Each structure stands twice: as structure tokens, then as C-alpha cells.
Backbone as a ProteinNet text record, in pm:
[ID]
protein_1_A
[PRIMARY]
MSVCVEHLSFSYGAHEVLRDISFEVEEGTLVNLLGPNGTGKSTLFRCILGLNRAYRGTIVVNGKDISGLSIRERAREMAFIPQSHKPVYDYAVLDVVLMSSGAGAGAFFTPKQQHIDRAYEALERVGIGFLADRPYTRISGGEQQLVLIARALAQNASTIIMDEPTSALDYGNTVRVLSCVRKLAEDGLTVIQSTHQPDQAFLYADKTLVLHEGNVLAYGPPKDTITAELISKIYGVEVEVTSLHDDKIRVCVPLHELEKK
[TERTIARY]
9191.2	9066.6	8999.9	8874.5	8793.9	8763.3	8695.8	8659.2	8709.8	8798.2	8841.5	8809.4	8725.7	8672.3	8746	8820	8893.3	8855	8797.8	8786.3	8695.9	8601.8	8507.5	8413.1	8412	8317.7	8273.2	8131	8060.2	7968.5	7968.2	7860.6	7789.6	7674	7581.8	7578.6	7662	7690.8	7726.1	7641.5	7681.8	7625.5	7550.2	7494.4	7579.7	7656.5	7718.9	7651.6	7657.8	7577.8	7659.8	7778.4	7867	7983.7	8014.7	8119.6	8218.1	8342.3	8444.3	8428.9	8382	8331.3	8447.9	8468	8574.4	8530.4	8546.3	8524.9	8609.4	8615.3	8663.4	8582.7	8554.7	8500.2	8586.1	8598.8	8664.9	8610.6	8684	8645.3	8553.7	8448.6	8354	8273.4	8240	8157.2	8033.5	7922.3	7798.7	7765.5	7763.9	7744.4	7596	7516.4	7393.7	7414.8	7377.6	7385	7246.3	7222.7	7132	7118.2	6995.3	6975.4	6861	6806.7	6684.4	6697.6	6585.3	6595.6	6647	6741.3	6809.9	6943.4	6981	7110.7	7228.9	7216.5	7333.1	7386.9	7287.1	7308.4	7334.9	7243.4	7240.3	7377.2	7412	7517.7	7661.8	7649.3	7773.5	7808.6	7686.8	7698.8	7758.7	7710.6	7751.3	7892.9	7946.9	8083.9	8157.1	8126.4	8208.4	8201.7	8098.8	8085	8150.7	8192.1	8274.6	8170.5	8049.8	7941.8	7940	7983.4	7997.8	8152.6	8204.9	8356.2	8418.8	8331	8386.2	8398.1	8431.2	8432.3	8563	8589	8709.1	8738	8851.4	8885.1	8938.2	8948.2	8997	8899.7	8883.9	8798	8896.1	8914.4	9006.2	8914.8	8900.4	8830.1	8912	8925.8	9019.5	9159.7	9209.4	9358.2	9362	9254.5	9276.1	9190.9	9279.8	9205.9	9101.6	8986.9	8893.3	8887.6	8950.8	8971.5	9059.4	9132.1	9216	9164.2	9060.8	8990.7	8890.1	8905.4	8789	8664.2	8566.5	8428.3	8448	8523.1	8531.8	8608	8714.6	8806.5	8708.7	8630.5	8548.1	8444.6	8396.8	8306.1	8367.1	8506.5	8555.5	8571.3	8561.3	8586.6	8446.6	8359.6	8221	8097.3	7988.6	7868.4	7756.2	7675.3	7564.2	7436.6	7348.4	7209.4	7116.7	7037.5	6964.2	6829.9	6750.6	6647.9	6529.1	6528.4	6419.2	6458.9	6415	6464	6344.6	6310.1	6200.6	6243.6	6275.2	6326.5	6225.1	6279.8	6180.3	6144.7	6237.1	6198.2	6179	6106.8	6066	6189	6298.5	6415.9	6407.3	6462.3	6459.4	6558	6533.5	6610	6764.5	6777.5	6923.9	6986.2	6920.2	6967.5	7002.9	6908	6925.8	7069.7	7083.1	7210.5	7320	7314	7427.4	7474.7	7378.4	7410.7	7535.1	7541.9	7668.6	7801.3	7792.2	7929.2	8015.1	7956.2	8044.6	8109.5	8088.6	8151.6	8317.6	8363.2	8503	8553.4	8446.1	8472.8	8437.8	8455.9	8401.5	8247.5	8227.4	8078.6	8012.7	8084.1	8020.1	8046.3	8067.2	8099.3	7987.2	8030.4	7927.7	7957.7	7862.6	7880.4	7935.8	8051.9	8086.6	8025.9	8054.5	8002.4	8037.7	8163.7	8203.9	8116.4	8071.7	7989.2	7849.1	7798.1	7668	7676.1	7789.7	7789.2	7811.1	7876.4	7898	7760.3	7666.8	7524.3	7453.3	7443.6	7376.6	7421.8	7564.5	7603.4	7563.4	7559.6	7513.9	7369.6	7273.2	7143.2	7116.8	7201.3	7186.9	7241.4	7330.2	7388.6	7289.9	7205.7	7100.7	6953.9	6969.6	6840.5	6752.9	6772.5	6647.2	6713	6786.1	6831	6696.1	6589.6	6489.1	6411.2	6455.6	6377.5	6461.1	6558.7	6658.5	6574.7	6487.3	6394.9	6290.8	6245.9	6132.9	6142.3	6038.4	6039.9	6081.9	6174	6196.4	6098.3	5994.5	5880.6	5774.5	5770.7	5662.9	5698.9	5803.8	5840.3	5818.6	5814.1	5783.9	5876.5	5854.7	5954.4	6069.5	6056.6	6154.7	6246.8	6193.3	6264.7	6334.8	6272.2	6343	6471.8	6452.7	6588.8	6689	6651.4	6752.8	6816	6740.5	6802.1	6903.3	6876.6	6977.6	7107.4	7081.2	7192.1	7268.6	7209.3	7287.8	7363.1	7293.4	7370.2	7499.4	7493.4	7600.6	7706	7668.4	7764.3	7840.3	7751	7806.2	7910.4	7902.7	8002.4	8120.8	8127	8258.3	8336.3	8259.5	8312.5	8307.6	8390.9	8426.4	8342.9	8293.2	8229.1	8097	7971.7	7850	7789.1	7723.6	7658.4	7519.2	7425.4	7298.5	7200.3	7121	7030.2	6907.4	6868.4	6752.2	6690.9	6741.2	6714.1	6578.1	6527	6402.9	6281.8	6306.2	6220.4	6076.4	6063.9	5928.7	5893.1	5943.6	5920.1	5830.4	5757.3	5686.6	5765.2	5709.7	5795.2	5892.8	5805.2	5880.7	5998.7	5955.7	6066.7	6173.7	6143.2	6244.8	6341	6290.1	6359.3	6454.5	6394.9	6483.6	6588.3	6575.2	6670.7	6780.9	6745.1	6847.9	6917.2	6855	6923.1	7023.8	6991.8	7098.9	7210.8	7181.8	7295	7378.4	7312.7	7410.6	7486.1	7447.8	7516.2	7628	7616.8	7725.8	7830.4	7806.3	7898	7982.9	7920.4	7978	8074.2	8036.4	8134.5	8238.9	8243.1	8383.3	8338.3	8217.6	8204.5	8163	8197.4	8181.6	8047.2	7959	7834	7807.2	7768.6	7712.4	7578.9	7491.1	7337.6	7281.6	7192.2	7121.8	6972.7	6929.7	6789.2	6753.6	6611.6	6561.9	6503.3	6553.4	6498.7	6599.7	6605.3	6724.5	6712.3	6591.8	6598.9	6655.5	6677.2	6758	6898.6	6937.6	7081.4	7105.4	6999.6	7036.5	7028	6951	6938.3	7044.1	7091.1	7174.4	7311.2	7336.9	7462	7564.4	7688	7822.1	7835.7	7822.2	7843.7	7732.5	7691.9	7609.4	7666.2	7655.6	7716.7	7590.9	7590	7478.7	7516.2	7442.4	7436.8	7346.9	7392.7	7292.3	7335.6	7269	7294.7	7427.3	7460.8	7583.9	7711.6	7700.1	7809.2	7786.5	7896.4	7888.1	7852	7741.2	7707.6	7768.1	7765.1	7825.4	7841.4	7942.9	7985.5	8043.4	7982.6	8028	7917.9	7933.7	7828.5	7721.7	7612.3	7459.7	7438.8	7477.6	7448.6	7502.2	7619.9	7693.2	7640.5	7596.6	7583.6	7424	7349.7	7176.2	7140.6	7108.1	7053.2	6908.4	6851.3	6719.5	6742.4	6835.7	6888.2	6927.1	6999.1	7032.4	6915	6827	6716.9	6615.7	6611.6	6526.6	6596.6	6723.2	6794.1	6782.7	6792.3	6782.6	6649.5	6558.5	6434	6327.9	6355.5	6258.3	6143.6	6164.8	6063.2	6138.3	6042.2	6096.9	6065	6182.7	6167.2	6243.4	6202.7	6276.7	6350.2	6486.4	6558	6554.6	6475.3	6441.1	6527.1	6578	6676	6561.8	6579	6513.2	6617.4	6564.5	6639.5	6783.9	6792	6904.5	6999.1	6945.8	7022.4	7082.3	7044.6	7083.7	7028.9	6902.1	6833.5	6794.7	6806	6739.7	6645	6542	6445.3	6415.9	6368.2	6336.2	6181.2	6108.8	5985.2	5928.1	5838.2	5808.3	5731.1	5776.9	5724.7	5580.7	5535.5	5370	5302.6	5357	5291.8	5297.5	5407.2	5427.7	5348.6	5309.5	5225.2	5085	5040.3	4893.3	4872	4986.1	4955.8	4909.5
2886.4	2901.2	3036.8	3039.7	3158	3243	3199.4	3268.7	3215.8	3279.5	3234.4	3335.8	3298.3	3377.8	3317.6	3393.1	3332.8	3434.1	3371.2	3438.9	3565.8	3557.1	3691	3702.1	3830.3	3861.4	4000.4	4018.5	4152.8	4192.5	4331.7	4356.3	4491.7	4500.5	4613.6	4680.7	4778.5	4827.2	4729.2	4708.5	4601.7	4473	4449.8	4321.1	4242.3	4133.2	4067.8	3963.4	3989.6	3903.2	3794.3	3803	3704.7	3674.8	3543.8	3506.4	3426	3477.8	3390.4	3285	3326.3	3256.2	3224.7	3090	3037.6	2948.6	2961.5	2874.2	2905.9	2803	2821.7	2767	2855.5	2791.6	2790	2669.7	2642.3	2711.5	2725.1	2771.8	2688.2	2732.1	2642.6	2573.7	2598.9	2555.6	2621.6	2545.5	2611.2	2583.9	2700.2	2676.6	2733	2646	2688.1	2744.8	2875.1	2915.8	2905.7	2820.9	2776.2	2830.2	2878.1	2934.6	2992.1	3013.1	3083.2	3238.2	3299.5	3449.7	3506.2	3612.9	3670.3	3606.6	3507.6	3443.2	3479.9	3587.1	3650.5	3639.4	3574.8	3532.1	3660.5	3763.7	3895	3959.5	3965.7	4035.7	3985.2	3834.3	3771.8	3816.5	3818.6	3856.8	4003.9	4092.9	4247	4240	4161.7	4163.1	4114.8	4009.7	3948.9	4038.1	4116.9	4228.6	4352.3	4369.4	4479.7	4600.3	4567.1	4668.2	4712.5	4602.3	4613.9	4617.8	4732.3	4746.7	4721.1	4728.6	4718.3	4585.4	4494.7	4353.8	4321.7	4218.9	4177.6	4032.1	4016.7	3890	3922.6	3807.7	3836.1	3773.5	3847.1	3796.7	3808.8	3695.5	3693.7	3648.3	3717.9	3676.6	3679.6	3555.8	3544.9	3587	3551.2	3586.6	3736.2	3802.3	3943.4	3983.8	4040.6	4074.3	4204.1	4169.9	4274.9	4405.8	4405.1	4518.9	4631.9	4592.1	4693.8	4721.5	4672.4	4692.4	4811.2	4894	4992.3	4925.2	5000.2	4955.2	4893.9	4968.4	4938.4	4807.8	4781	4667.8	4543.1	4556.1	4469.1	4414.4	4529.8	4475.7	4411	4382.7	4322.4	4164.3	4134.5	4006.7	3957.7	4024.8	3969.2	4045.4	3969.5	4018.8	3980.3	4070.3	4055.4	4042.2	3949.9	3932.1	3932.1	4059.5	4068.5	3980.7	3975.2	3893.2	3942.2	4079.9	4137.1	4250.3	4286.4	4409.7	4491	4589.2	4670.3	4804.5	4786.1	4909.8	5027.1	5151.7	5262.9	5291.1	5265.5	5298.7	5168.6	5154.3	5027.5	5003.9	4962.1	4945.4	4808	4818.5	4682.9	4593.2	4443.7	4352.6	4379.7	4391.7	4430.5	4521.8	4651.8	4768.5	4725.7	4656.8	4605.3	4516.5	4439.6	4351.1	4445.9	4559.4	4640.6	4725.1	4745.1	4829.7	4773.5	4645	4583.1	4623.9	4673.7	4690.3	4775.1	4894.4	4991.9	4953.2	4831.8	4788.5	4803.1	4874	4903	5006.8	5082.2	5204.5	5337	5433.9	5573.9	5596.2	5709.8	5738	5766.9	5806	5842.9	5740.8	5618.3	5511.6	5477.1	5469.1	5439.8	5306.3	5204.1	5072.7	5070.3	5007.7	4984.6	4843.2	4840.3	4703.3	4580.8	4569	4453.4	4422.3	4541.9	4528.6	4486.7	4526.7	4489.6	4356.4	4314.8	4169.1	4075.4	4107.1	4047.2	4014.6	4128.3	4117.3	4027.8	4026.3	3931.4	3805.4	3775.1	3626.9	3582.9	3684.1	3639.8	3595.3	3683.8	3635.8	3501.2	3475.1	3334.4	3236.3	3262.4	3171	3124.6	3218.1	3167.5	3141	3138.4	3082.5	3177	3311.8	3417.5	3517	3463.9	3568.3	3628.9	3565.3	3610.3	3727.6	3753	3859.5	3988.5	4006.2	4111.8	4246.2	4245.8	4379.3	4391.8	4297	4300.8	4402	4485	4551.7	4465.1	4491.2	4412.1	4406	4496.4	4503.1	4418.7	4361.8	4292.9	4146.7	4082.1	3948	3891	3753.8	3700.1	3709.4	3671.2	3682.4	3582.2	3479.5	3374.1	3445.4	3487.5	3560.3	3685.1	3760.4	3879	3824.7	3716.2	3672.9	3610.7	3542.4	3511.9	3620	3739.3	3860.9	3922.7	3912.2	3940.7	3865.3	3733.2	3642.4	3672	3699.5	3745.7	3868.3	3975	4099.3	4060	3978.1	3933	3869.1	3787.6	3722.7	3827.6	3921.3	4023	4139.8	4127.7	4192.6	4131	4010.6	3929.2	3904.1	3904.5	3862.8	3707.9	3659.1	3500.3	3444.7	3544.3	3502.1	3568.1	3495	3552.1	3522.2	3623.2	3621.8	3635.8	3556.4	3556.9	3535	3637.3	3645.9	3596.3	3472.8	3399.5	3422.8	3363.6	3400.8	3350.3	3250.1	3181.1	3218.9	3305.6	3326.6	3366	3440.2	3492.4	3406.1	3306.3	3230.2	3112.9	3078	2953.1	2831.8	2716.8	2595.8	2573.3	2620.7	2586.2	2690.7	2814.3	2908.8	2891.6	2842.4	2787.7	2703.5	2615.3	2470.1	2544.7	2620.1	2688	2779.5	2851.9	2926.5	2851.6	2757.6	2666.6	2592.4	2528.5	2469.7	2547.5	2669.8	2768.5	2789	2828.7	2838.7	2717.6	2594.2	2480.7	2467.3	2499	2487.8	2596.7	2724.1	2824.2	2774.5	2706.8	2635.1	2527.8	2454.1	2346.5	2405.1	2537.3	2609.6	2665.6	2651.8	2713.5	2847.1	2900.5	3005.9	2967.2	3052.1	3022.8	3094.5	3028.1	3082.9	3049.3	3157.7	3139.8	3198.5	3109.5	3172.8	3116.4	3213.1	3180.8	3123.9	3034.9	2974.7	2924.6	2914.3	2850.5	2709.7	2654.2	2522.6	2418.9	2334.8	2227.2	2143.1	2122.2	2039.8	2086.6	2226.1	2296.9	2259.2	2259.4	2210.8	2072.6	1992	1842.2	1826.3	1900.4	1871.6	1958.7	2074.5	2162.1	2179.5	2182.4	2235.9	2133.4	2196.1	2114.7	2109.8	2215.2	2224.9	2313.5	2296.2	2368.7	2423.4	2551.6	2625.5	2663.7	2620.2	2640	2729.5	2848.1	2945.7	2933.6	2948.7	2954	3038.2	3120.8	3225.7	3270.5	3320.3	3385.9	3313.2	3163	3072.8	2979.6	2913.9	2810.8	2685.9	2630.4	2507.8	2381	2403.4	2295.2	2340.5	2283.6	2322.5	2190.4	2156	2037	1984.4	1866.7	1829.4	1820.3	1856.7	1836.5	1699.3	1596	1453.2	1440	1497.3	1480.7	1593.1	1696.4	1821.1	1828.6	1802.4	1836.4	1696.7	1705.9	1592.9	1633.3	1516.8	1562.7	1635.1	1621.1	1667.5	1810.9	1834.7	1989.8	2060	2023.3	2088.2	2128.8	2008.2	2056.7	2171.3	2158.1	2257	2395.9	2426.3	2563.4	2608.7	2527.4	2560.1	2522.9	2437.4	2407	2321.7	2238.1	2133.3	2006.2	1903.7	1769.2	1717.1	1661.3	1609.6	1497.4	1407	1281.4	1328.3	1302.1	1307	1165.7	1175.5	1047.9	1028.2	916	886.3	840.3	881.2	841.2	794.1	712.7	670.6	628	521.3	455.4	564.2	646	758.1	863.1	865.1	974.7	1086.3	1112.9	1218.2	1213.2	1314.1	1325.7	1444.3	1419.8	1528.1	1528	1647.9	1661.8	1672.2	1571.3	1566.9	1581.8	1681	1692.6	1579	1542.5	1424.7	1425.7	1527.1	1547.7	1504	1536.8	1496.1	1357.5	1292.9	1137.9	1058.9	1124.3	1071.2	1055.8	1160.6	1155.1	1043.8	992.8	896.9	768.8
17797	17887.4	17843.6	17843.2	17788.8	17901.5	18011.1	18111.1	18251	18324.1	18440.4	18564.2	18665.7	18779.4	18891.7	18974.8	19096.9	19214.8	19331.9	19447.5	19424.1	19350.3	19326	19427.8	19491.6	19589.3	19547.2	19588.6	19552.8	19653.9	19681.5	19789.3	19742.8	19772.2	19753.6	19892.3	19917.5	20057.7	20156.1	20265.3	20359.6	20329.7	20211.4	20176	20078.8	20122.5	20039.7	19955.1	19819.8	19728	19661.7	19637.4	19600.9	19691.4	19712.2	19816.5	19778.2	19742	19703.6	19597.7	19484.5	19369	19277.7	19257.2	19143.1	19057.8	18938.3	18820.5	18684.5	18622.3	18476.1	18365.8	18264.4	18141.7	18013.9	17964.8	17851.6	17731.1	17614.2	17486.8	17434	17372.2	17317.5	17398.4	17496.2	17608.7	17646.1	17657.4	17698.5	17836.4	17900.9	18057.7	18100.5	18167.6	18220.1	18357.4	18394.2	18530.5	18587.1	18699.7	18764.7	18909.5	18941.9	19083.6	19103.5	19214.8	19239	19239.4	19215.7	19213.3	19341.1	19327.8	19437.5	19484.5	19406.7	19451	19406.2	19305.2	19258.6	19122	19052.5	18893.4	18820	18831.7	18749.4	18786.8	18925	18968.7	18914	18909.5	18849.5	18715	18638.2	18494.3	18489.9	18566.4	18562.7	18607.8	18685.7	18723.6	18618	18538.2	18436.6	18326	18306.3	18180.9	18217.2	18347.1	18379	18430.4	18442.6	18492.3	18626.7	18711.6	18854.4	18860.7	18901.5	18892.6	19042.9	19138.5	19282.4	19327.7	19262.5	19314.1	19363.3	19440.5	19494.6	19419.9	19381	19307.5	19184.4	19101.6	18953.6	18852	18749.7	18633.5	18488.1	18449.6	18307.1	18207.5	18080.8	17971	17863.2	17781.6	17675.7	17708.7	17833.3	17871.4	17909	17936.2	17960	18088.3	18182.6	18322.2	18282.8	18306.8	18261	18343.5	18454.8	18543.8	18469.1	18374	18298.2	18156.9	18125.4	18001.6	17972.3	17883.1	17859.2	17824	17800.2	17761.8	17624.3	17517.7	17387.1	17377.9	17478.5	17473.7	17525.4	17630.8	17677.8	17570.2	17485.6	17395.6	17263.3	17250.2	17157.6	17206.2	17337.2	17395.3	17440.3	17463.5	17507.3	17452.7	17437.9	17383.7	17476.2	17515.7	17605.9	17558.7	17573.6	17536.9	17650.1	17669.1	17779	17759.1	17886.7	17907.2	17818.2	17800.5	17695.6	17633.5	17528.9	17447.8	17393.3	17431.6	17376.2	17314.5	17196.3	17114.9	17113.3	17111.6	17105.1	16961.8	16862.4	16726.7	16643.7	16549	16455.5	16352.1	16423.2	16313.3	16244	16121.4	16046.6	16121.9	16104.4	16172.2	16130.2	16005	15984.1	16047.6	16074.9	16150.9	16291.4	16365.5	16495.1	16494.1	16403.4	16401.5	16382.3	16315.5	16251.7	16373.7	16478.5	16594.5	16662.5	16650.8	16714.3	16628.5	16518.7	16433.1	16488	16552.7	16617.8	16758.2	16788.2	16917.6	16904.8	17008.8	17007.8	16917.2	16851.8	16754.2	16826.9	16744.1	16800	16793.5	16867.2	16863.1	16746.1	16629.5	16516.5	16402	16452.8	16356.2	16249.4	16110.3	16029.8	15955.8	15965.7	15918.5	15762.2	15724.3	15595.2	15540.3	15410.1	15350	15422.7	15479.7	15537.7	15661.8	15716.4	15854.1	15813.8	15696.6	15638.5	15599.1	15541.5	15491.5	15620.2	15729.4	15844.8	15922	15891.8	15957.2	15884.8	15756.4	15682.2	15716.7	15723.9	15756.5	15903.3	15982.3	16128.7	16128	16045.7	16039.4	15979.2	15866.1	15804.9	15894.1	15976.5	16053	16179.8	16214	16306.1	16241.5	16100.2	16021.8	16003.4	16024.1	15988.9	15905.1	15784.4	15695.8	15627.4	15600.7	15538.5	15614.3	15727.9	15822	15812.4	15729.1	15735.1	15713.7	15633	15606.4	15696.1	15767.3	15860.6	15968.2	16001	16120.4	16241.4	16334.1	16451.2	16539	16561.1	16636.7	16587.5	16472.9	16410.3	16377.8	16453.2	16440.7	16584	16586.7	16700.4	16823.7	16931.8	17053.2	17033.8	16969	16933.9	16832.4	16731	16639.5	16674.2	16769.1	16812	16896.4	16972.6	17052.9	16948.8	16852.8	16746.1	16678.9	16661.2	16629.4	16715.8	16845.8	16945.6	16933.4	16916.2	16897	16773.7	16660.9	16538.4	16568.2	16645.4	16676.8	16750.6	16857	16930.9	16854.6	16742.3	16651.4	16564	16514.7	16435.2	16514.9	16648.7	16730.6	16721.2	16679.9	16665.5	16793.7	16911.4	17031.6	17039.6	17114.6	17115.1	17241.2	17329.5	17453.9	17457.3	17480.2	17486.8	17618.8	17684.4	17806.4	17778.7	17830.6	17807.7	17942.3	17959.3	18080.1	18058.3	18090.5	18066.9	17922.5	17812.8	17685	17644.8	17744.4	17694.9	17784.3	17875	17973.5	17936.7	17827.7	17772.9	17648.4	17604.2	17488.4	17503.2	17413.3	17409	17389.4	17386.3	17386.1	17252.4	17129.7	17003.2	16985.9	17027.8	17021.3	17110.3	17227.2	17334.3	17283.3	17210.8	17143.8	17038.6	16957	16844.3	16888	16990.5	17043.9	17115.6	17188.5	17260.1	17165.6	17058.6	16977.5	16879.4	16866.9	16807.6	16877	17008.3	17097.2	17131.2	17127.5	17137	17015.7	16888.2	16759.3	16776.5	16827.5	16840.8	16935.2	17039.9	17124.1	17054.3	16970.7	16902.5	16794.5	16756.8	16652.7	16719.1	16848	16909.1	17003.8	16999.8	17087.7	17238.3	17336	17470	17517.2	17566.3	17602.1	17758.3	17829.9	17958.4	17972	18004.4	18002.7	18132	18176.3	18314.5	18273.5	18360.5	18336.4	18473.4	18470.1	18593.4	18569	18462.2	18402.5	18408.4	18510.1	18510.8	18383.5	18316	18209.4	18082.7	18090.4	17964.5	17984.6	18112.4	18137.4	18086.2	18116.4	18078	17931.4	17864.5	17715.5	17631.5	17690.1	17588.2	17658	17780.1	17834.9	17848.4	17854.9	17853.4	18020.9	18081.9	18224.1	18289.6	18417.1	18483.2	18605.6	18636.2	18750.2	18827.9	18969.9	19050.8	19152	19152.9	19263	19371.1	19496.3	19599.2	19706.2	19745.9	19859	19839.7	19703.3	19675.4	19666.2	19681.9	19678.3	19561.6	19510	19411	19487.6	19467.1	19525.6	19461.1	19316.8	19236.9	19117	19035.3	18895.1	18817.1	18714.8	18639.9	18529.6	18482.3	18378.6	18428	18364.1	18440.1	18493.7	18424.1	18472	18611.6	18640.2	18763.5	18863.1	18807.8	18913.7	18953.2	18875.4	18914.9	18958.6	19094.8	19157.8	19215.7	19264	19326.6	19466.1	19516.5	19660.4	19621.1	19528.5	19495.1	19435.4	19359.4	19341.4	19449	19533.8	19672	19744.8	19757.6	19825.2	19784.9	19642.6	19600.2	19567.8	19530.3	19499.2	19598.2	19690.9	19804.8	19770	19651.7	19601	19582.6	19591.3	19607.3	19444.9	19402.8	19262.8	19245.7	19139.5	19102.6	18968.5	18967.4	18842.7	18763	18655.7	18565.2	18453	18422.5	18295.9	18184.1	18067.7	17938.3	17847.2	17748.5	17627	17681.9	17767.8	17818	17867.8	17957.1	18029	17930.5	17809.5	17725.3	17766.3	17825.6	17853.6	18000.5	18079	18213.1	18224.4	18313.8	18320.9	18482.5	18531.3	18664.5	18672.5	18744.7	18773.9	18896.4	18943.4	19073.8	19137.6	19266.9	19319.4	19338.2	19378.1	19403.3	19277.1	19149.3	19021.1	18994.9	19049.9	19029.6	19132.5	19245.1	19335.2	19294.6	19211.2	19152	19068.3	18989.5	18886.8	18936.9
[MASK]
+++++++++++++++++++++++++++++++++++++++++++++++++++++++++++++++++++++++++++++++++++++++++++++++++++++++++++++++++++++++++++++++++++++++++++++++++++++++++++++++++++++++++++++++++++++++++++++++++++++++++++++++++++++++++++++++++++++++++++++++++++++++++++++++++++++

């Protein structure tokens, strides 16, 4: 078991954000975290990453209780890819990836040839090795997101947490990034990523974890989890879940759009 969360609760002062949350993620699984804004998705990530320490319950990653791990030890187990990344300096893509090489090392760590080789391998793995010498600020948003994924790979952690990785991307880059993430899970990495798009879960995820008002509303394979009733409850819109290609693909379509046709 890669990630195990049991009876997790967290509050900001008197405001309880997460309530008795429990779920398990197996190694090599891609989980989409679905839920409206303000439901606790980012707070859940911060708890798993060990950034919110005052939680109640248990979080175990790769067999290790994170409450007893230092920042460096957590970095050996988990990599985090934020929703957006705006560097102050115009680093080369390779240097951005190399920034992960010191995870678990001292403050004055200097990358060695093995770390440089691993950074190149990570860039090739996500299909952008040709960008190694390009300035990070002068590549597309989708390419930047792939660089951040490569940086997580170079960190050598087996679990990756991603906060809405495609929120600012166009359709083409969204497909490229999610296809890359899907391949990483097939290669054995554990990925938990948040999204607001149910169709992304249908197309790419092994499981969907649905948060609503700080509680786990549903957890399981997308086809079993994402229903018209669930989408209506969490987002307040009426949809129809439609099957395509002999039920190999499902999509959510707003009912008011269908009524126009």
C-alpha cells in the first residue's frame, strides 16, 4: 500500500475542514481527487505532505507514518507538483529539474554527474529532453508542467502529489500532460492529482476520490463513482453521464445543453 489515510481530521481554528477521512491508494495507481472549491482538497494534500502538522488521525506513505518523518525524509517518499510555478530567475530547464537533486541532502548540496544524468533521463521520460538547455520561462505552459513532472521524477520519490496540474493549460497540453501522468502510473508510480473535470477521471484515472464539505463522499473506479446524481450534489448542476464506444468511455454533459439540441 503506497498511501494510507485513516480517520484524518483537520481544523483551522474552530473551522473543521476535514472530517474523519479514510482511504487507501495502492502502488501504481492514479487517483483523481474531485470536489468543489473550499471542500478541503488542498488541505488534504498539505496534510499528506506533512505541511499541516496539527491533524488528527494517521497518514502512512510507503509504510512510514509521516508524523515521525523530517522534511528531508518526506522528500524521499513524496514529490509535490504545484498548480503553477513562476520562477524569479530565468533558469535553464535542466537546472529546474536539478533543483530536486538535493531532496534529502544538506543545504549546500552540489549535484554530481549521477544527478545530472538522472535529470536528463527524467526529461527524456516525459518526452522533452530536447528542451534541456532552453530557458524555463520561454517554453509553453504545457512544457513547463512537464518540466515540473520531470523534476518530481528526478527527486526519485515513488509517490507524486499534483494540485490541478492542467488548470491553466489549453486542450492539447492538457492531453499531453495527463497522458504522461497516466504512463507514470502504469510504470509503477503512485499519483494523486486534484481536478475539477470529471471527464479527466473517466479518461485517465484508476480511482476517483470525491470530497464534499470535508467528507469523503465516494471512492472507487470512476465508472462506479461518478454519477449524474453525484455531480449534481457536489457542483449544483444537472448532467447526464453518457457512454461512448460500447461503454469504453464516459463523459458528463450538462442537461441544459442537451435540451437545446
